[in-house]
C-alpha positions as CSV (number, residue, x, y, z in Angstrom):
1,M,0.0,0.0,0.0
2,G,1.3,3.4,-1.0
3,Y,0.7,6.7,0.8
4,A,0.1,10.2,-0.6
5,Q,-0.6,13.8,0.4
6,L,-2.6,16.0,-2.0
7,V,-1.4,19.5,-1.2
8,I,-3.9,22.1,-2.2
9,G,-4.9,25.7,-1.3
10,P,-5.3,29.1,-2.8
11,A,-2.4,30.6,-4.9
12,G,0.3,32.0,-2.6
13,S,-0.7,29.9,0.4
14,G,2.7,28.3,0.7
15,K,2.1,24.9,-0.9
16,S,5.6,24.5,-2.5
17,T,7.3,25.9,0.6
18,Y,5.4,23.4,2.7
19,C,6.5,20.6,0.3
20,S,10.2,21.6,0.4
21,S,10.1,22.0,4.2
22,L,8.5,18.6,4.7
23,Y,11.0,17.0,2.3
24,E,14.0,18.6,4.2
25,H,12.5,17.5,7.6
26,C,12.1,13.9,6.4
27,E,15.7,13.9,5.0
28,T,16.9,15.0,8.5
29,V,15.0,12.3,10.3
30,G,15.7,9.6,7.8
31,R,12.3,9.2,6.2
32,T,11.9,8.8,2.4
33,M,9.4,11.0,0.6
34,N,9.0,11.8,-3.0
35,V,7.5,15.2,-4.1
36,V,5.5,15.3,-7.3
37,N,4.9,18.6,-9.2
38,L,1.3,18.8,-10.6
39,D,1.6,22.5,-11.4
40,P,2.3,23.0,-15.2
41,A,3.1,26.7,-14.5
42,A,5.8,26.0,-11.9
43,E,9.4,26.9,-12.8
44,I,11.5,26.9,-9.6
45,F,11.7,24.1,-7.1
46,N,13.4,23.9,-3.7
47,Y,13.0,20.1,-3.6
48,P,14.0,17.2,-6.0
49,V,11.1,16.7,-8.4
50,A,10.2,13.0,-8.5
51,M,7.5,13.3,-11.1
52,D,6.8,16.5,-13.2
53,I,3.6,17.2,-15.1
54,R,5.6,19.5,-17.4
55,E,7.1,16.3,-18.9
56,L,3.6,15.5,-20.1
57,V,2.3,18.9,-21.1
58,S,3.7,22.4,-21.0
59,L,1.7,25.5,-20.0
60,E,3.6,27.7,-22.4
61,D,3.1,25.3,-25.3
62,V,-0.7,25.2,-24.7
63,M,-0.9,29.0,-24.4
64,E,1.0,29.4,-27.7
65,E,-0.6,26.6,-29.7
66,L,-4.2,27.1,-28.6
67,G,-4.2,30.8,-27.9
68,L,-5.4,30.4,-24.3
69,G,-4.7,32.7,-21.3
70,P,-2.9,31.4,-18.3
71,N,-6.0,30.1,-16.4
72,G,-7.6,28.5,-19.4
73,A,-4.3,26.9,-20.4
74,L,-3.8,25.5,-16.9
75,M,-7.2,24.0,-16.9
76,Y,-6.5,22.4,-20.3
77,C,-3.2,21.0,-18.9
78,M,-5.0,19.5,-15.9
79,E,-7.7,18.0,-18.1
80,Y,-4.9,16.5,-20.3
81,L,-3.5,15.0,-17.1
82,E,-6.8,13.5,-16.4
83,D,-7.0,12.0,-19.9
84,S,-3.5,10.5,-19.3
85,L,-4.2,8.6,-16.1
86,H,-3.9,5.2,-17.6
87,D,-0.8,6.2,-19.7
88,W,1.7,8.7,-18.4
89,V,0.5,8.7,-14.8
90,D,0.5,4.8,-14.5
91,E,4.0,4.7,-16.1
92,E,5.4,7.2,-13.6
93,L,3.7,5.5,-10.6
94,D,5.2,2.1,-11.7
95,N,8.6,3.5,-10.6
96,Y,7.5,3.4,-7.0
97,R,7.1,0.5,-4.6
98,D,3.9,-0.4,-2.7
99,D,5.0,1.4,0.5
100,D,6.4,4.6,-1.0
101,Y,5.2,8.0,0.2
102,L,4.3,10.7,-2.4
103,I,3.5,14.4,-2.0
104,F,1.6,16.0,-4.8
105,D,2.2,19.7,-5.1
106,C,-0.9,21.1,-6.8
107,P,-1.7,24.3,-8.6
108,G,-3.5,27.1,-6.7
109,Q,-6.5,27.5,-9.0
110,I,-9.4,27.2,-6.6
111,E,-11.8,25.7,-9.1
112,L,-9.6,22.6,-9.4
113,F,-10.6,21.4,-5.9
114,T,-14.0,23.0,-5.5
115,H,-15.8,22.7,-8.9
116,V,-14.2,20.7,-11.7
117,P,-13.7,16.9,-11.2
118,V,-10.0,16.7,-12.3
119,L,-8.4,16.2,-8.9
120,K,-11.3,14.1,-7.7
121,N,-10.7,11.7,-10.6
122,F,-7.0,11.8,-10.1
123,V,-7.4,10.8,-6.5
124,A,-9.8,8.0,-7.4
125,H,-7.1,6.7,-9.7
126,L,-4.5,6.8,-6.9
127,Q,-6.9,4.8,-4.7
128,Q,-7.3,2.2,-7.4
129,K,-3.6,1.9,-7.4
130,N,-3.8,1.1,-3.7
131,F,-2.7,4.5,-2.3
132,N,-4.1,5.9,1.0
133,V,-4.6,9.6,0.2
134,C,-5.0,12.6,2.5
135,V,-5.8,16.2,1.5
136,V,-3.6,18.8,3.0
137,Y,-5.3,22.2,2.6
138,L,-3.1,25.3,3.2
139,L,-4.5,28.7,4.2
140,D,-2.3,31.7,4.6
141,S,-2.3,32.7,8.3
142,Q,-2.9,36.3,7.2
143,F,-6.5,35.2,6.8
144,I,-7.0,35.2,10.5
145,T,-6.4,39.0,10.7
146,D,-9.9,39.6,9.5
147,V,-12.9,37.4,10.3
148,T,-14.5,37.8,6.8
149,K,-11.3,36.5,5.2
150,F,-11.2,33.6,7.7
151,I,-14.8,32.6,6.9
152,S,-14.1,32.8,3.2
153,G,-11.1,30.5,3.7
154,C,-13.2,28.1,5.7
155,M,-15.9,27.9,3.0
156,S,-13.2,27.2,0.4
157,S,-11.8,24.4,2.6
158,L,-15.3,23.0,3.2
159,S,-16.0,23.0,-0.6
160,A,-12.8,21.0,-1.1
161,M,-13.9,18.5,1.6
162,I,-17.2,18.0,-0.1
163,Q,-15.7,17.7,-3.6
164,L,-12.8,15.4,-2.9
165,E,-14.4,13.3,-0.1
166,L,-11.1,12.4,1.5
167,P,-9.4,12.6,5.0
168,H,-8.6,16.3,5.3
169,I,-6.1,18.3,7.3
170,N,-6.3,22.1,7.3
171,I,-3.1,24.0,7.9
172,L,-2.6,27.7,8.7
173,S,0.6,28.3,6.8
174,K,3.2,31.1,7.1
175,M,2.9,31.4,10.9
176,D,6.5,32.6,11.0
177,L,5.3,35.7,9.1
178,L,2.3,36.5,11.3
179,Q,3.2,39.4,13.6
180,D,0.2,39.4,15.9
181,K,-0.5,35.9,17.3
182,S,-2.6,37.1,20.3
183,N,-6.0,36.0,18.9
184,I,-4.9,32.8,17.1
185,D,-6.8,30.5,19.5
186,T,-10.0,32.2,18.4
187,Y,-9.5,30.8,14.9
188,L,-7.8,27.5,15.7
189,D,-10.7,26.4,17.9
190,P,-13.5,28.8,16.9
191,E,-16.0,30.0,19.5
192,P,-19.2,30.6,17.5
193,R,-20.6,33.6,19.5
194,T,-17.3,35.5,19.3
195,L,-16.9,34.9,15.5
196,L,-20.6,35.8,14.9
197,A,-20.2,39.1,16.8
198,E,-17.1,40.0,14.8
199,L,-18.8,39.1,11.6
200,N,-21.9,41.2,12.3
201,Q,-19.7,44.2,13.1
202,K,-18.0,43.8,9.7
203,M,-21.2,43.4,7.6
204,G,-24.6,45.1,7.4
205,P,-27.8,43.9,9.2
206,R,-29.2,42.4,6.0
207,Y,-26.5,39.7,6.3
208,A,-27.4,38.6,9.8
209,K,-29.1,35.4,8.9
210,L,-26.3,34.4,6.5
211,N,-23.7,35.2,9.1
212,K,-25.4,33.0,11.6
213,A,-25.7,30.1,9.2
214,L,-22.0,30.4,8.2
215,I,-20.8,30.5,11.8
216,E,-22.9,27.6,12.8
217,M,-21.4,25.5,10.0
218,V,-17.9,26.5,11.0
219,G,-18.2,26.5,14.7
220,E,-21.0,24.5,16.2
221,Y,-20.6,21.6,13.8
222,G,-16.9,21.6,14.1
223,M,-16.5,20.9,10.4
224,V,-13.4,23.1,9.8
225,N,-10.5,23.5,12.1
226,F,-6.8,24.4,11.5
227,I,-3.3,23.3,12.6
228,P,-0.8,26.2,12.7
229,L,2.5,25.5,10.9
230,D,5.8,27.4,11.5
231,I,8.3,26.0,9.1
232,R,11.2,27.4,11.2
233,K,10.4,24.9,14.0
234,E,11.0,21.2,13.5
235,R,8.5,20.4,16.2
236,S,5.8,22.2,14.3
237,I,6.6,20.3,11.1
238,Q,6.8,17.0,12.9
239,Y,3.4,17.6,14.6
240,V,1.7,18.3,11.3
241,L,3.3,15.3,9.7
242,S,2.2,13.1,12.6
243,Q,-1.4,14.2,12.1
244,I,-1.3,13.4,8.4
245,D,0.3,10.0,9.1
246,V,-2.6,9.1,11.3
247,C,-5.1,10.2,8.6
248,I,-3.5,7.9,6.0
249,Q,-2.6,5.1,8.5
250,F,1.0,5.4,7.7
251,G,3.1,2.9,9.7
252,E,0.1,0.7,10.5
253,D,0.3,-1.6,7.5
254,A,4.0,-1.0,6.6
255,D,7.2,-0.3,8.4
256,V,8.5,3.3,8.3
257,K,11.2,3.4,5.7
258,I,14.5,4.4,7.3
259,K,17.6,5.1,5.3
260,D,20.6,2.9,5.9
261,E,22.9,4.8,8.2
262,D,25.9,3.5,6.4
263,E,24.6,5.2,3.3
264,D,24.2,8.6,5.0
265,F,27.2,8.7,7.4
266,G,29.6,6.1,6.1
267,D,31.0,3.0,7.8
268,D,32.6,3.9,11.1
269,Q,34.6,0.7,11.2
C-alpha cells in the first residue's frame, strides 16, 4: 500500500514551501518521501522533483498553440493529465514501490478542488492503485487577521472537503510571518458567538441570517479547524506530519522506511 498527500490551497498559500520544508525534515529524520509537481506553471523548485507534469504537457506550449490565457491553459493541462491517467501517470507510478510516500504539489486555481472533477478523478485513480490519500489544505495565516477572510477560507476548505471526499487536514501556513498571534486561538478552535459578533460588526444587518448560518457551520458543527505551521520549527513540522500520518494510516500496514545509516554517514569501522 502506498501513501500520498494531495497539497492544495489558494495561490500564494505556501504549498511549494510546505512541500520543500517537509522534504527537508524527512531527510533529516531519515524518512523517504517523493515530491511530485502537478503545477504546469511552476518553474523553480526547492525540492527534488520525482514526477513532473511538465514532462507531459507544457503550459507555455498550450498557451502558444491554442491561444489560451494562463488560467484557461492551466485547466487544459489538468484535463490533459486526467486523460493520461492510464498512460503517463501509470508509467510514472510504476517506478515506486507499494510502501512509497508521495506528496503531490498542486496548482493554486481554486476551481480545481471546489468545482471541476479533475483532482477528484486523479485521487480516485490513486486509490485504485492502492494509495491511501489525505488532502492537506493550506490557508495563509494572514486570513485570521480579518474574520471575513477567515470565513471565506473556511468555506473554500469545506468546498474541497465535499468535492474530494477524503481525509482532510487544514493548515494555517506562514505562521512565521504572522506578527500578531494574540488571537490565534479564536480561529484554531472557533467560538461561534465570538466569531458571529465580529462578523456582524463587519457586515450590514441584512446579512445577519447568512452570518449566523455560516458561523454555525464553521463553529457549532466543528467541520473546519486548523493546525498552525511554523516552518522554522522542526517540532511544528513534525506535529503536522504526525497528524497526516494518522489520517492515511502510515506505519500501521507497513514499516517506516529508514535510510541505511551507512549510506548517510559512512561505515565507522
